[in-house]
C-alpha positions in Angstrom: 3.4 -28.0 -12.4 2.7 -29.2 -16.0 2.9 -27.0 -19.0 -0.3 -25.0 -19.5 -0.3 -23.0 -22.8 -3.7 -21.5 -22.1 -2.7 -20.1 -18.8 0.7 -18.9 -20.1 -1.1 -17.0 -22.9 -3.6 -15.6 -20.4 -0.7 -14.1 -18.4 -2.3 -14.0 -15.0 -1.8 -10.9 -12.8 -1.8 -13.0 -9.7 -1.9 -16.6 -8.6 -3.5 -17.9 -5.4 -2.7 -21.4 -4.2 -5.2 -22.7 -1.8 -4.2 -25.8 0.1 -5.2 -27.3 3.4 -4.0 -29.6 6.1 -5.8 -32.4 4.3 -3.4 -32.0 1.4 -0.7 -33.5 3.6 -0.8 -37.3 3.4 -1.1 -39.3 6.6 2.3 -40.9 6.1 3.9 -37.4 5.8 2.9 -36.6 9.4 5.0 -37.9 12.3 4.5 -41.3 13.7 5.1 -42.1 17.4 8.0 -44.3 16.4 9.8 -41.5 14.5 12.9 -39.9 16.0 13.6 -36.2 15.7 15.7 -36.6 12.6 12.9 -38.4 10.8 10.3 -35.8 11.8 12.6 -33.0 10.7 13.1 -34.7 7.3 9.3 -35.1 6.9 8.8 -31.4 7.5 11.5 -30.6 5.0 10.0 -33.0 2.4 6.6 -31.4 2.6 8.1 -27.9 2.5 10.3 -28.6 -0.5 7.3 -29.9 -2.4 5.7 -26.5 -2.0 8.9 -24.6 -2.7 9.3 -26.3 -6.0 5.8 -25.3 -6.9 6.4 -21.6 -6.0 9.6 -21.4 -7.9 8.1 -23.0 -11.0 5.1 -20.6 -10.9 7.4 -17.6 -10.4 9.6 -18.5 -13.3 6.7 -19.4 -15.6 4.2 -16.7 -14.9 6.3 -13.9 -13.5 3.5 -12.6 -11.2 2.7 -12.3 -7.5 1.9 -15.5 -5.7 -0.4 -15.9 -2.7 -0.1 -19.1 -0.6 -2.1 -19.9 2.5 -0.5 -21.4 5.5 -2.1 -24.3 7.4 -4.8 -24.2 10.1 -4.2 -26.4 13.1 -5.7 -29.9 13.2 -9.2 -30.1 14.6 -8.1 -32.7 17.2 -5.0 -33.2 19.4 -4.0 -36.8 19.9 -1.8 -36.0 22.8 -3.9 -33.1 24.2 -1.8 -30.1 25.2 1.5 -31.9 24.6 0.6 -32.1 20.9 2.0 -28.5 20.7 5.4 -29.2 22.3 6.2 -32.8 21.4 8.1 -33.1 18.1 5.8 -35.9 17.0 2.6 -33.9 17.6 0.5 -32.8 14.7 0.1 -29.3 16.1 3.9 -29.1 16.5 4.4 -30.3 12.9 2.0 -27.8 11.4 3.5 -24.9 13.4 7.0 -25.7 12.2 5.9 -26.1 8.7 4.1 -22.8 8.8 7.3 -21.1 10.0 9.2 -22.6 7.0 6.6 -21.0 4.8 7.0 -17.6 6.6 10.8 -17.8 6.1 10.3 -18.2 2.4 7.9 -15.3 2.3 10.3 -13.1 4.2 13.2 -13.7 1.7 11.3 -13.7 -1.6 9.6 -10.7 -3.2 6.1 -11.0 -4.7 5.2 -14.0 -2.5 2.5 -13.5 0.2 1.0 -15.7 2.9 -2.7 -15.9 3.4 -3.0 -16.5 7.1 -5.8 -19.0 7.4 -4.2 -20.2 10.7 -5.3 -16.9 12.2 -8.6 -16.8 10.3 -9.6 -20.3 11.6 -8.7 -19.3 15.1 -10.7 -16.1 14.8 -13.6 -17.8 13.2 -13.5 -20.8 15.6 -11.5 -23.8 14.6 -14.2 -26.3 15.5 -16.7 -24.5 13.1 -14.1 -23.9 10.5 -13.0 -27.5 10.2 -16.4 -29.1 10.6 -15.7 -32.6 9.2 -19.2 -32.8 7.7 -18.2 -30.6 4.8 -15.1 -32.6 4.1 -16.7 -36.0 4.0 -19.8 -34.7 2.2 -18.3 -32.3 -0.3 -14.5 -32.5 0.2 -14.5 -28.9 1.5 -11.8 -28.6 4.0 -13.4 -25.5 5.5 -17.0 -24.9 6.4 -19.0 -23.4 3.6 -20.0 -20.6 5.9 -16.3 -19.7 6.5 -15.6 -19.3 2.7 -16.7 -15.6 2.4 -14.7 -14.7 5.5 -11.6 -16.3 4.0 -12.0 -15.0 0.5 -12.4 -11.5 1.8 -9.0 -11.7 3.4 -7.5 -13.0 0.1 -9.1 -10.0 -1.6 -7.4 -7.7 0.9 -4.0 -9.1 -0.1 -4.8 -8.6 -3.8 -6.0 -5.1 -3.1 -2.8 -4.2 -1.3 -0.6 -5.7 -3.9 -2.2 -3.5 -6.5 -2.0 -0.3 -4.4 -5.7 0.0 -3.4 -5.1 0.5 0.3 -6.5 3.5 2.1 -4.1 6.1 3.3 -5.8 8.3 5.9 -7.7 7.8 9.2 -10.1 10.7 9.6 -11.1 10.6 13.3 -13.8 12.0 15.4 -13.0 12.7 19.1 -15.9 12.6 21.5 -16.9 9.0 22.2 -14.5 7.9 19.6 -10.9 8.6 20.8 -12.2 9.2 24.4 -15.4 8.6 26.3 -17.7 11.5 26.9 -18.1 15.0 25.4 -15.1 17.2 26.3 -17.0 20.4 25.7 -19.5 19.4 28.5 -17.3 17.4 30.9 -14.0 19.2 30.4 -10.7 17.5 29.9 -10.7 16.1 33.4 -14.1 14.5 32.9 -13.5 12.5 29.8 -12.9 8.7 30.0 -9.3 7.9 29.0 -6.5 6.2 30.9 -6.2 3.4 33.6 -8.6 4.7 36.2 -11.7 3.0 34.8 -12.4 0.0 32.6 -14.0 2.3 30.0 -11.0 4.6 30.1 -8.7 1.6 29.6 -10.7 0.6 26.5 -10.3 4.0 24.9 -6.6 4.1 25.8 -6.2 0.7 24.1 -8.0 2.1 21.0 -5.7 5.2 20.9 -2.7 2.9 21.1 -4.0 0.9 18.2 -4.6 4.1 16.1 -1.1 5.4 17.0 0.5 2.2 15.7 -0.8 2.9 12.2 1.7 5.8 11.9 4.5 3.3 11.6 2.7 1.8 8.6 2.6 5.1 6.9 -1.1 5.8 7.6 -1.9 9.5 8.1 -3.8 10.5 11.2 -6.3 13.4 11.0 -8.9 14.9 13.3 -12.4 15.8 12.2 -14.4 17.0 15.2 -17.2 19.3 16.1 -15.5 21.2 18.9 -13.6 24.3 19.5 -9.9 23.6 18.8 -8.7 24.9 22.2 -11.1 22.6 24.0 -10.3 19.6 21.8 -6.6 20.0 22.3 -7.0 19.7 26.0 -7.9 16.1 25.6 -4.5 15.3 24.1 -2.7 17.3 26.8 -3.7 14.9 29.5 -0.7 12.8 30.5 -2.7 9.6 30.1 -3.7 10.3 26.5 -1.7 8.0 24.2 -2.2 10.3 21.2 -0.8 13.8 21.2 -1.4 16.8 18.9 1.8 16.2 17.0 0.6 12.7 15.9 -1.9 14.3 13.6 -1.0 15.6 10.2 -4.3 17.6 10.1 -6.4 18.8 13.1 -9.8 20.2 12.3 -11.9 20.9 15.4 -14.5 23.4 14.5 -18.2 23.8 13.8 -18.1 23.2 10.1 -19.8 20.1 8.6 -17.6 17.0 8.7 -18.0 16.6 5.0 -16.5 20.1 4.5 -13.6 19.3 6.9 -12.8 16.0 5.1 -12.8 17.8 1.7 -10.5 20.5 3.0 -8.2 17.9 4.6 -8.0 16.0 1.3 -7.2 19.1 -0.6 -4.4 20.1 1.9 -2.8 16.7 1.6 -3.2 16.4 -2.1 -5.2 13.2 -1.8 -8.6 12.1 -3.1 -11.5 11.3 -0.6 -11.2 7.7 -1.6 -8.0 7.5 0.4 -9.9 8.2 3.6 -11.3 6.0 6.3 -13.9 8.0 8.4 -14.2 6.9 12.0 -17.1 8.4 14.0 -19.4 7.0 16.7 -22.3 9.2 15.4 -24.4 7.4 12.7 -25.8 10.7 11.4 -22.2 11.9 10.7 -21.3 8.6 9.1 -24.3 8.9 6.8 -23.4 12.4 5.8 -19.9 11.3 4.7 -21.4 8.3 2.8 -23.6 10.6 0.8 -21.0 13.2 0.1 -18.1 10.8 -0.5 -19.3 7.4 -1.6 -15.8 6.4 -2.5 -14.5 6.9 1.1 -14.6 4.1 3.6 -17.0 4.8 6.5 -16.6 2.4 9.5 -19.8 1.1 11.0 -18.9 1.6 14.7 -20.5 -0.3 17.5 -19.5 -0.4 21.2 -16.0 0.9 22.0 -14.9 -2.6 23.1 -15.2 -3.6 19.4 -13.7 -0.5 17.7 -10.3 -2.3 17.2 -11.8 -5.5 15.9 -14.1 -3.7 13.4 -11.3 -1.6 11.9 -8.7 -4.4 12.0 -10.9 -6.9 10.2 -11.8 -4.4 7.5 -8.4 -4.7 5.7 -8.2 -1.0 4.9 -4.5 -1.0 5.6 -3.4 -4.5 4.6 0.4 -4.6 4.4 2.1 -6.5 1.6 5.3 -4.4 1.3 6.6 -1.9 3.9 9.2 0.5 2.7 11.2 3.0 4.7 9.2 5.8 3.0 6.0 4.4 4.4 7.4 4.8 8.0 8.0 8.5 7.4 5.0 9.4 5.4 3.5 11.7 8.0 6.8 13.5 8.2 6.8 13.9 4.4 3.3 15.4 4.3 4.2 17.7 7.2 7.2 18.9 5.2 4.9 19.5 2.3 2.8 21.8 4.4 6.0 23.8 5.3 6.7 24.1 1.5 3.3 25.5 0.9 3.8 28.1 3.6 7.2 29.0 2.1 5.5 29.4 -1.3 3.2 32.1 0.2 6.2 34.2 1.3 7.8 34.3 -2.2 7.1 37.0 -4.7 6.9 34.7 -7.7 6.7 31.0 -8.3 10.2 30.4 -9.7 11.7 32.3 -6.8 9.8 29.8 -4.6 11.1 26.8 -6.4 14.7 28.1 -6.3 14.3 28.7 -2.5 13.5 25.0 -2.0 17.1 24.2 -3.0 15.9 21.0 -4.7 18.3 18.1 -5.5 17.3 15.1 -7.7 18.7 11.7 -8.3 17.5 10.5 -11.7 19.0 7.2 -12.9 18.1 3.9 -14.4 16.4 1.4 -12.1 18.5 -0.1 -9.3 17.6 -2.9 -6.9 17.5 -0.8 -3.7 14.5 1.2 -5.0 12.7 -1.6 -6.8 10.1 -2.1 -4.0 9.2 1.6 -3.9 9.1 1.8 -7.8 6.6 -1.2 -7.8 4.6 0.5 -5.1 4.4 3.7 -7.2 3.3 2.0 -10.3 0.4 0.4 -8.5 -0.7 3.4 -6.6 -0.2 6.5 -8.7 -3.3 7.5 -10.7 -3.7 11.3 -11.2 -0.2 11.9 -12.7 0.0 8.7 -14.6 -0.2 8.8 -18.4 -1.0 5.2 -19.1 -1.8 3.7 -15.6 0.1 0.6 -16.5 0.7 -1.7 -13.4 3.8 -3.7 -12.8 4.7 -6.3 -10.2 8.2 -6.1 -8.7 9.3 -9.2 -10.5 8.2 -7.7 -13.8 10.2 -4.5 -13.1 13.3 -6.5 -12.1 13.2 -8.2 -15.6 12.6 -4.9 -17.4 15.5 -3.3 -15.5 18.1 -5.8 -17.1 16.4 -6.0 -20.5 18.5 -4.0 -23.1 15.3 -3.3 -25.1 14.0 -1.2 -22.2 14.9 2.3 -20.9 14.1 3.0 -17.3 14.4 6.0 -15.0 13.5 6.7 -11.4 13.5 10.2 -9.9 14.3 10.8 -6.3 13.7 14.4 -5.0 14.8 16.2 -1.8 14.9 19.8 -0.7 15.7 21.9 2.3 12.6 20.6 4.1 13.3 16.9 3.7 13.6 13.9 1.4 10.5 13.0 -0.7 12.1 9.7 -1.8 11.4 8.1 -5.2 8.6 10.2 -6.7 8.7 9.6 -10.5 9.1 6.6 -12.9 9.5 6.3 -16.6 9.5 3.0 -18.5 9.9 2.7 -22.3 10.7 0.0 -24.8 12.7 0.3 -28.0 11.1 -0.5 -31.3 12.8 0.2 -34.7 15.0 2.9 -33.3 12.1 4.7 -31.4 11.4 4.7 -27.7 7.7 3.9 -26.9 6.9 5.3 -23.4 4.9 2.6 -21.6 4.7 4.4 -18.3 5.3 7.9 -17.0 4.1 8.7 -13.6 4.8 11.1 -10.7 3.6 11.2 -7.1 1.1 14.0 -6.6 3.0 15.3 -3.5 5.7 16.8 -5.8 3.3 18.4 -8.4 4.4 21.8 -9.8 8.0 21.4 -8.7 9.4 21.0 -12.3 10.4 17.4 -11.6 8.7 16.4 -14.8 11.0 18.7 -16.7 14.1 17.3 -15.0 12.8 13.7 -15.9 12.3 14.8 -19.5 15.9 16.2 -19.7 17.4 13.0 -18.3 15.3 10.8 -20.6 16.4 12.8 -23.7 20.1 12.6 -22.6 19.8 8.8 -21.9 18.1 8.2 -25.3 20.8 10.1 -27.1 23.4 8.0 -25.5 21.6 4.9 -26.8 21.1 6.3 -30.3 17.3 6.7 -30.0 16.1 9.5 -32.3 12.4 9.7 -31.5 10.1 9.4 -28.4 6.6 8.1 -28.8 4.2 8.9 -25.9 0.8 7.6 -25.1 -2.0 9.1 -23.0 -4.9 6.9 -21.9 -7.8 8.8 -20.4 -9.1 7.5 -17.1 -11.5 9.0 -14.5 -8.6 10.3 -12.5 -5.7 11.3 -14.8 -7.4 14.2 -16.8 -4.9 16.6 -15.2 -2.1 15.2 -17.5 -4.1 15.2 -20.7 -1.9 18.0 -22.1 1.3 16.8 -20.5 3.1 15.7 -23.6 2.2 19.0 -25.3 3.9 20.9 -22.5 7.0 18.8 -22.9 7.2 19.8 -26.6 5.7 16.6 -28.1 3.5 16.8 -31.2 0.1 15.1 -31.1 -0.1 12.4 -33.8 -3.7 11.1 -33.1 -6.6 11.2 -30.7 -9.6 8.8 -30.6 -13.2 9.5 -29.6 -12.4 8.2 -26.1 -9.8 10.9 -25.5 -6.8 8.6 -25.8 -3.9 10.2 -27.7 -0.5 9.4 -29.3 2.4 11.9 -29.3 5.8 12.1 -30.9 9.0 14.0 -30.0 12.0 14.1 -32.4 15.2 14.4 -30.3 17.2 17.4 -31.6 21.0 17.3 -31.5 21.0 20.7 -29.6 18.4 19.9 -27.0 18.0 22.6 -24.4 17.2 21.5 -20.9 13.8 22.5 -19.6 14.6 22.2 -15.9 16.2 25.4 -14.4 15.5 24.9 -10.6 16.6 21.4 -9.7 20.2 20.2 -9.3 20.3 16.7 -10.9 22.7 14.0 -9.9 25.1 16.4 -8.2 25.4 18.7 -11.1 24.7 22.5 -11.3 21.3 23.9 -11.8 20.4 24.1 -15.5 
């Protein structure tokens, strides 16, 4: 809460506030003599102390904040009534936690680290062992610290767009019990008839729920496709064929299948989580794709817990586009089929009937824009990362020029797929960020973005664009991007990083000929 010049100069990317129930003073908890109004005021006083801290940090450091909630007390003075009586400590902590949740629900870039759940999962008695407090002033057991910090790391990973995107699933003894090729569809374990069948049904239900988070479901099985499909045709199967964006049931190696699936979806293997009961298959994927996540499966009763505690799909922001991601990728496959039926590529692009909305940043898309800046790697010239709060400040700063690009066609809406951020300096525009989602590659969206950037710069009296390319392990595909846009290379260092310039001509000719932009005619 005090000025900290060193921390301000450091410019933290994220701040984590770790507090505990022991940071609440004894006189701040309810006393038996207190009436309801006094207890309500005590809860509010504690909450406001934290709210003031959060607001100060947000205004000073302009970065995401993680705050843990409170675990329950390790004793209950009134026994079970401690949860329902307004003077109970359990009741007090529960209501205080809800106040924290309400703040998180209404403020961007603020996240709750749920140690209330963690302590329950770990075992509250072990978590809050008083020995560690009185000996070392550690509120949690030393042994619980790795478990807790792993969960903080999951939040940070999600904030910066490092989540996995795809579940690559085996079938036999993974989504159902038994081998369908031997037992037939009627002989596999799924449904309510047996306890084992119920366990697999519960796991399928858990897997299906991931679709609403935007996780893509894919099959990778050594089976004949016709036989494998029979398992999903059973009325008691929770998952159905249409729930999978890719279905590979064949006799190829699972490494080959995963590689083909990644190529079809336009994703890297690092986006995949491979789930298979067979340790030999898991080892094959590890050796071929060390960047992919391979789940170490145990008994089926523990499948859900193993995946759930991994944090592969930790949610920090959930946009409407996340909910329809499977649909978007399915639409992309339809586009690829349409491409094969056209005589030339431009004819294919025209046939898509593309329409784009390309404008300066607006609040309604800010969450998606932030998501893109933290996830896009292949088509990203500088790989700069921005929090939503940073973007909100940039959007209203007259020294910055911003553009988002939203693209739709006859097959569906791709949502916001491209972002440009540049800052003005001595009459030039320095492009800090230019990125595009890989799912719209080779659709000429980059030319439409260039056209709008030039027109916007001319309106603002900007005469020259200065672009930067910083080579990474993933963005080599855009090494020549600025050259294709008509920029001239100014310099390139030994690491492959380059600087480019573009002098805006008074009679600029639009490069885009196939996308209708902002309701106008095709150029």
